[in-house]
C-alpha positions in Angstrom: 58.2 -58.2 295.7 60.3 -60.0 293.2 61.6 -63.5 292.7 64.4 -64.9 290.9 63.9 -66.8 288.3 67.3 -68.2 286.6 68.8 -64.8 285.2 65.3 -63.3 285.3 63.4 -61.2 287.7 60.0 -62.8 288.3 57.0 -60.5 289.6 54.1 -62.1 291.7 51.3 -59.8 290.2 49.3 -63.2 290.1 49.0 -62.9 293.9 47.5 -59.4 293.6 44.8 -61.1 291.4 44.4 -63.9 294.3 43.7 -61.0 296.6 41.1 -59.4 294.7 39.3 -62.7 294.7 39.7 -62.9 298.2 37.9 -59.6 298.9 35.2 -60.4 296.6 34.5 -63.9 298.1 34.5 -61.9 301.7 32.2 -59.5 300.4 29.8 -62.4 298.8 29.6 -64.0 302.0 29.0 -60.6 303.9 26.0 -60.3 301.8 24.5 -63.4 302.3 24.8 -63.9 305.9 23.1 -60.7 307.1 19.7 -62.3 306.9 20.7 -65.3 309.0 22.5 -63.1 311.9 18.9 -61.0 312.0 16.6 -63.9 311.4 15.8 -64.6 315.5 14.6 -61.0 315.6 13.1 -60.8 312.2 11.1 -64.4 313.2 9.9 -62.8 316.5 9.1 -59.4 314.2 7.3 -61.0 311.5 5.9 -64.0 313.2 7.9 -66.6 310.9 7.9 -70.4 311.9 11.1 -72.3 310.8 9.4 -73.5 307.9 8.8 -69.8 306.7 12.3 -69.1 307.4 13.7 -72.4 305.4 11.1 -71.3 302.5 13.1 -67.8 302.4 16.6 -69.3 302.6 15.4 -71.9 300.0 14.8 -69.3 297.6 18.0 -67.9 297.9 19.6 -71.7 297.5 17.3 -72.5 294.4 17.8 -69.5 292.6 21.7 -69.8 293.3 21.4 -73.2 292.0 20.0 -72.8 288.6 21.8 -69.5 288.4 24.9 -71.4 289.1 24.2 -73.3 285.9 24.0 -70.4 283.5 26.6 -68.4 285.3 29.6 -70.5 284.2 28.1 -70.1 280.8 27.9 -66.3 281.2 31.3 -65.9 282.6 32.7 -68.3 279.6 30.8 -65.8 277.0 31.6 -62.6 278.5 35.3 -63.2 279.9 36.1 -62.8 283.5 36.5 -59.6 283.9 33.1 -58.4 282.6 31.2 -61.1 283.8 32.7 -60.6 287.5 31.7 -57.1 287.1 28.1 -57.8 286.4 27.7 -60.5 288.9 28.9 -58.1 292.0 26.8 -55.0 290.6 23.7 -57.7 290.7 24.3 -59.4 293.9 25.0 -55.8 295.7 21.9 -54.5 294.4 20.1 -57.5 295.8 21.5 -57.3 299.4 20.3 -53.6 299.4 16.7 -54.5 298.4 16.4 -56.5 301.6 16.3 -53.1 303.2 13.1 -52.7 301.1 11.5 -56.0 301.7 8.5 -54.8 303.1 7.5 -52.2 300.2 8.4 -54.7 297.9 6.4 -57.8 299.5 3.1 -55.3 299.7 3.2 -54.8 296.0 4.0 -58.6 295.4 1.4 -59.8 297.7 -1.1 -57.1 296.2 -0.3 -58.6 292.7 -0.7 -62.1 293.3 -4.0 -61.4 294.8 -5.1 -59.6 291.8 -4.1 -62.4 289.3 -6.0 -65.1 291.7 -2.7 -67.1 292.9 -3.3 -66.0 296.4 -1.8 -63.6 299.1 1.6 -64.4 300.4 2.7 -62.8 303.6 4.3 -59.4 302.7 7.5 -59.7 304.9 7.9 -63.6 303.3 7.2 -62.0 299.6 9.6 -59.2 299.8 12.4 -61.1 301.6 12.0 -64.0 299.1 12.4 -61.5 296.2 15.2 -60.0 297.2 17.2 -63.4 298.2 16.2 -64.2 294.5 18.3 -61.1 293.1 21.1 -61.6 295.6 21.2 -65.2 294.5 21.4 -64.6 291.0 24.3 -62.2 291.4 26.2 -64.1 293.9 26.0 -67.3 291.8 29.0 -65.6 289.5 31.6 -65.6 292.2 33.1 -68.9 292.3 32.6 -69.5 288.3 34.6 -66.4 287.9 37.2 -66.9 290.9 37.9 -70.2 289.5 38.2 -69.3 286.2 40.5 -66.5 287.2 42.7 -68.7 288.9 43.3 -71.5 286.2 44.1 -68.1 284.0 46.6 -66.9 286.6 48.1 -69.9 288.5 49.9 -73.0 287.4 48.4 -76.3 288.4 50.6 -77.1 291.5 49.7 -73.4 293.0 45.9 -73.6 292.0 44.8 -75.5 295.3 46.5 -72.8 297.5 45.3 -69.9 295.5 42.1 -71.5 295.6 42.2 -71.9 299.4 43.2 -68.1 300.0 40.5 -66.7 297.9 38.1 -69.3 299.3 39.2 -68.0 303.1 37.3 -64.7 302.1 34.2 -66.7 303.0 35.4 -67.6 306.4 36.6 -63.5 306.7 32.9 -62.4 305.8 31.4 -65.1 308.1 33.8 -63.7 310.9 33.3 -59.9 310.2 29.2 -60.3 309.7 28.4 -61.5 313.4 30.8 -58.9 314.5 29.1 -55.9 312.6 25.7 -56.8 311.6 23.9 -57.1 315.3 25.9 -54.3 316.3 24.4 -52.3 313.2 21.0 -53.4 313.5 20.8 -52.7 317.5 22.2 -49.1 316.4 20.5 -48.0 313.1 18.0 -50.5 312.7 17.9 -54.0 310.6 17.7 -52.1 307.5 20.8 -50.2 307.9 23.0 -53.6 307.8 21.5 -54.4 304.3 22.3 -51.3 302.9 25.7 -50.7 304.7 26.9 -54.0 303.9 25.5 -54.2 300.2 27.2 -51.0 299.1 30.5 -52.3 299.8 30.6 -54.4 296.6 30.6 -51.3 294.5 34.0 -50.1 296.1 35.4 -53.5 295.4 34.4 -53.1 291.4 36.4 -50.2 291.1 39.6 -52.0 292.1 38.7 -54.9 289.9 37.9 -52.7 286.9 41.4 -51.4 287.5 43.5 -54.3 288.3 42.3 -57.0 286.2 43.0 -58.2 282.7 43.8 -61.7 281.3 47.2 -62.8 281.5 47.7 -62.2 277.8 46.6 -58.7 277.9 48.0 -57.7 281.2 50.9 -55.2 281.2 51.8 -55.6 284.8 53.1 -59.3 284.5 56.6 -59.6 283.8 57.8 -62.1 281.1 59.0 -64.3 283.4 56.0 -64.6 285.6 54.0 -65.0 282.3 56.2 -67.9 281.4 55.8 -69.6 284.8 52.0 -69.1 284.9 52.1 -70.8 281.6 54.9 -73.4 282.6 52.4 -76.6 282.6 50.5 -75.5 279.5 51.7 -78.3 277.8 49.9 -80.4 280.3 46.7 -78.8 279.8 44.1 -81.6 278.5 43.3 -79.2 275.4 45.8 -76.9 274.6 43.7 -75.1 271.9 41.0 -74.1 274.4 42.9 -71.1 276.1 41.6 -67.9 274.7 38.4 -65.5 275.4 37.0 -66.4 271.9 37.3 -70.2 271.7 34.5 -72.2 271.0 32.4 -73.4 274.1 31.8 -77.0 275.1 28.0 -78.1 275.2 26.6 -79.2 278.6 25.2 -82.4 277.1 29.0 -83.1 276.1 30.3 -82.3 279.8 27.3 -84.3 281.1 28.9 -87.4 279.2 32.1 -87.1 281.5 32.5 -89.3 284.7 34.6 -86.4 286.0 31.6 -84.0 286.1 29.5 -86.2 287.8 32.2 -86.9 290.4 32.2 -82.9 291.1 28.4 -82.9 290.8 28.0 -85.8 293.4 30.6 -84.2 295.8 29.5 -80.9 295.5 25.6 -81.9 296.2 26.1 -84.0 299.3 28.7 -81.2 301.0 27.6 -77.7 299.8 24.1 -78.0 301.8 26.3 -78.6 305.1 27.8 -75.2 304.8 24.5 -73.9 304.0 23.2 -75.1 307.0 26.0 -73.9 309.2 25.7 -70.5 307.9 21.7 -69.9 307.9 21.0 -72.0 310.7 23.5 -71.5 313.5 22.3 -68.2 314.9 18.8 -70.0 315.2 20.4 -72.9 316.7 22.0 -71.0 319.2 18.8 -68.9 320.1 17.0 -72.5 320.3 19.5 -74.4 322.6 21.0 -71.8 324.7 18.5 -68.6 324.3 21.3 -66.4 322.7 20.0 -63.5 320.5 21.4 -60.2 319.0 24.7 -59.3 320.4 24.9 -62.4 322.1 26.0 -64.7 319.4 28.6 -62.1 318.0 31.6 -64.0 319.9 31.0 -67.4 319.5 30.1 -67.3 315.7 33.4 -65.2 315.2 35.4 -67.7 316.9 33.8 -70.8 315.0 34.1 -68.9 311.6 37.7 -68.0 312.4 38.8 -71.3 312.7 37.4 -72.0 309.4 40.6 -69.6 307.9 42.7 -72.5 309.1 40.8 -75.4 307.1 40.8 -73.1 303.7 44.6 -72.1 303.6 45.3 -75.5 305.1 43.2 -77.4 302.8 44.6 -75.6 300.0 48.2 -76.3 300.9 47.9 -79.9 302.0 47.6 -81.5 298.6 51.0 -80.1 297.8 52.5 -82.3 300.5 51.5 -85.4 298.4 52.3 -83.8 295.1 55.4 -83.3 296.6 56.1 -87.1 297.1 55.5 -87.8 293.7 51.6 -88.2 293.1 49.8 -86.2 290.4 47.8 -83.2 291.4 44.6 -85.2 290.9 45.3 -88.2 293.1 47.4 -86.1 295.5 44.2 -84.1 296.1 41.8 -87.0 296.7 44.5 -88.3 299.2 44.3 -85.1 301.0 40.5 -85.0 300.9 39.9 -88.7 302.3 41.8 -87.4 305.4 39.8 -83.9 305.4 36.4 -86.1 305.2 37.4 -87.8 308.8 37.2 -84.5 310.7 33.5 -83.5 310.3 32.7 -86.6 312.2 33.5 -84.7 315.3 30.0 -82.9 314.6 28.2 -86.1 316.0 29.2 -85.1 319.5 28.0 -81.5 319.1 24.6 -82.3 321.0 25.7 -85.2 323.4 28.5 -83.1 324.8 26.8 -79.5 324.5 25.0 -79.7 327.8 24.7 -76.2 329.3 28.2 -74.8 327.7 27.6 -73.6 324.1 31.2 -73.7 323.4 31.7 -77.3 323.3 29.4 -77.6 320.1 30.6 -74.0 318.7 34.3 -75.5 318.7 33.2 -79.1 317.4 30.9 -77.5 314.8 33.9 -75.1 314.2 36.2 -78.2 313.2 33.6 -79.3 310.9 33.2 -76.0 309.2 36.8 -75.8 308.8 37.0 -79.1 307.3 34.7 -78.1 304.7 36.6 -75.2 303.6 39.6 -77.5 303.2 37.4 -79.9 301.3 35.9 -77.1 299.1 39.4 -75.6 298.0 40.2 -78.7 296.9 37.0 -80.4 295.1 36.7 -77.1 292.9 40.4 -77.6 292.0 39.7 -81.0 290.6 37.9 -79.2 287.9 41.1 -77.5 286.8 43.0 -80.5 287.1 40.8 -82.4 284.5 39.0 -79.9 282.4 40.5 -77.1 279.9 40.4 -73.8 280.8 37.1 -72.6 278.5 35.0 -75.5 280.1 36.1 -74.8 283.7 33.4 -72.5 284.5 30.5 -74.3 282.8 31.5 -77.4 284.9 31.9 -75.4 288.2 28.7 -74.0 287.3 26.8 -77.5 286.7 28.4 -78.6 290.2 27.5 -75.3 291.9 23.8 -75.8 290.7 24.0 -79.4 292.2 25.3 -77.8 295.6 22.6 -75.3 295.4 19.8 -77.9 295.1 21.3 -79.9 297.8 21.6 -76.5 299.8 17.6 -76.5 299.1 16.8 -80.0 300.4 18.9 -79.6 303.7 17.4 -76.4 304.5 13.6 -77.5 303.9 14.3 -80.8 305.5 16.1 -79.0 308.5 13.0 -76.3 308.7 10.3 -79.0 309.0 12.5 -81.0 311.3 12.8 -78.4 313.9 9.0 -77.4 313.6 8.1 -80.9 314.1 10.4 -81.6 317.2 9.6 -78.1 318.5 6.1 -79.2 318.9 7.0 -81.9 320.9 9.2 -80.1 323.0 12.4 -81.7 321.7 14.0 -79.2 319.8 17.4 -80.6 320.7 16.6 -83.8 318.6 15.9 -81.9 315.7 19.4 -80.5 315.6 21.1 -84.1 316.5 19.3 -85.4 313.2 20.8 -82.8 311.1 24.5 -82.7 312.5 24.5 -86.3 311.8 24.0 -85.6 308.2 26.4 -83.0 308.1 29.0 -85.3 309.9 29.1 -88.2 307.3 28.3 -86.2 304.3 31.8 -86.1 303.2 33.2 -89.3 303.5 30.0 -90.3 301.5 30.8 -87.8 298.6 34.5 -89.0 298.7 33.5 -92.7 298.2 31.3 -92.0 295.3 33.6 -89.4 293.5 36.4 -92.2 293.9 34.3 -94.6 292.5 33.5 -92.6 289.4 36.9 -91.2 289.0 39.2 -93.8 290.6 42.8 -92.4 289.0 43.7 -89.0 287.2 41.8 -88.8 284.0 42.4 -85.4 282.0 39.3 -85.1 279.7 40.6 -85.1 275.8 37.9 -82.9 273.8 
């Protein structure tokens, strides 16, 4: 497909790159969601409490958080092509390792006993190690994807491109409940981890063949390359645009309020998405007695709703930008309106009753709003930071988001165990849903306080 730009024809190869990022994010979320879909059955098979399951998910989130800090740095050092390649190799191996969690756990538990640390239940130890490897690899996805978007898209298109590739997380979340329970019931739970994990290696072949930085990309027309660089003069630091440019230290980046704005936004809101992703299957089991293939349709419907949030959220700021707002101010105005939608999650429990569809729809609206928020909060980084610092800042914020996920998972597990003993499991979910509802407004207020107006970094 070609666009006419003046007298020259412009290719649209940048959207091929966006498609690759979309499919990588789809695979990313397929791999991470397999465990949550099998959690009700695995909990019964291995005798896990809510706190045990929370500990397993917290390992993923903690390793993901720490790895995000270094992933951005590694992506900046290796470059987008090589960095993304290594990320998907590692996380695909980690996904497959879940199938061998019992063997891994047996070895690990015996070693811990020998060195005197004390035995860890075999199943818990094995899944923790597999989750750690998965998390280490998956941490590279968003820093690499945001960096690739900054390389291939002018600022006015970045939120849309981010929204499109980020919607891959929704597709992954939709496909997982439609396939994983069926595979587990047909061939055993191990098969789901192996089959889903192997998909990443297929994507890797396409990435290695099609991706190259724009300066070296022969498939780009001269007109499209010029279009991609059309706002280059507006970049905060025009010198920092090549793979071998000097890096910016974490210490220096942490000295900017713009960095802390992103950190706070991720810390308070990422955990909400983690909570929905990891705990909704257990919620449907605890509240409505739904297990195995019963959860396929409601979860598929819920995550289908998030597609609208991801793509619509990417488009929404363009409405304000076309009205004359600069990209950052237009994005923040859009994010304020987006932050209002999760408030409907407050009604999930009061209106739920005997029908699971009402909470599913209300939580779906909240999850959709998260994806709209996510498409925009990522892009605030490329609005204000030079290209060579983007992956590092995204990594710092991703670490904060991961730590927020650890907190909400651990707190959730303890709250659910407490109220389950009292026979009021619904109360536990009411408490957790309340935080999920207000987190975005709280984050927006703090972000706006830290960076009231557009303030690009001048290094």
